[in-house]
N, C-alpha and C positions, 0 to 999 in steps of 0.2 A: 653914633650913640646907639647902645643897645635899647631894646623895647622896655621902657621904663614902666608901662602898664603891666607887662608880663611880670617884670620883676617885683612890682607892687603886689600883684596876685600871690607870687611865691612867698614873700615876706608873711603876708597874713595867713597864708595856707600853713606855713611851717609853724607860725606861732600858735596855730590851732591844734597842733598835733603834740606828741610827748617828747619831742627832741630837746636836747639840751639848749637852754635859752642863752647862755654865755656864747655857744657855738653860733647860734642862729645870728645874735647881735654882732658878734665879731665877724661874721661872713657878710651881713647886709648893710651895716652901719659904719660909716668912715670914722677913722680914729678921731678926728676933729669935730664929731657930730656936734650939733647945736639944738638943744630943745627950746623952742620959743614958747611953748605952753608953760604957764605958771601951775605947778602942781603942789598944792599946800602939804606941808609936812615932809616933803622930801629935800634933803640936803645935798644929794648926789648931784654930779654934774656929768656932761658928755654922754657916753655910751653906757655909763652905770645907770642912768635913768630909765632907760627902757628895759635893762635888766632887772632892775628892782620892781618896776611897774608889772612887767609880765609874770615875774615870780609870784607877786602878791595876787594878781588875777588868777593865775593857774592854782595857786593854794585855796582861793576861795571858790573858784569854778573849774573844778578838774576836767569837766567835760566841755569846756569853752571851745566854741568855734566862731569864726568871723563869717558872717554873711555879708558880702559886698553886693552893693546894690547899683553903685554908680562909680565909675573911674572916668576922669577926664584928664588928658595930658595936654600941657601946653609948655613948650620949651624944655626946661629941666625939671619941671614940677608935674606931680600927679595929685590930683584932688580925689579922695576915696570917701565914699559916703556909705555907711552900712551900720551894722550892730553886732556886737559881740553877744552870743546866746549860750546858755547853759544852766545849770542847777547850782544855786547858791549853797554849797555844801561845807564852807569853811569861812573862817573869820576874815572880813576885809575892812581894814582901816577902822578898826573897832566896832565894826557891825558884825553881830554874831551870825552864824549860818541860819538860814531860814528853811532850807530845803526845797525852797520855791524855784520855779523856772524864772530866770531873769533875761531881760533884753537890755543891753546897754547901747544905746545909739551913738554914733561917732561921726565926726566928720574931720578928716585929716588932710593936711597938704604935706607931702614928702618931696623935699627938693634932692634930686640925684645928681651925682658927680662920680664919673668913672665906674659906674655900676655899684655905687654905694649911697646909702642915704646920708646927705650931709646936713640936712636940717629938717625939722619937723614943727608944724603949727598944728594945733587941733583943739576941738572941743568934744567932750562926751557928757552924757547925761546918766549920771549915776543914781538917778532917783529910784530906779527899780530895785537896787540893791538896798537903799534905805528904807524903801516902802515894804520890802518883804515879798516881792513877786513881780512878774512881768505884767 
């Protein structure tokens, strides 16, 4: 098995850059990817979920970067704890741009299979977006 912690760092790193989201998701997410987190308002399934979510996040926070504070690997899973940070410069899920710095903490569990993410469980705290600042 390849180093799933290094792969996890790569995914978050690439999502924090200006690369093509479809290409990033198609590269790192299995075709039969399963999202276990319930995301209100999204009807998409499979790999379309991370594509839509990261497009929305990048649209709202163009300078977004992921700050990973903790990675723990066990078996085929990696738990990542950190935050997405940046400037709220665009609308996000009905919340108008505030121009404020935001910090969106998250805890994710990624299940890896053959070098691809097969499943995701997670929680994130979007309160800084709705409060208008970090």
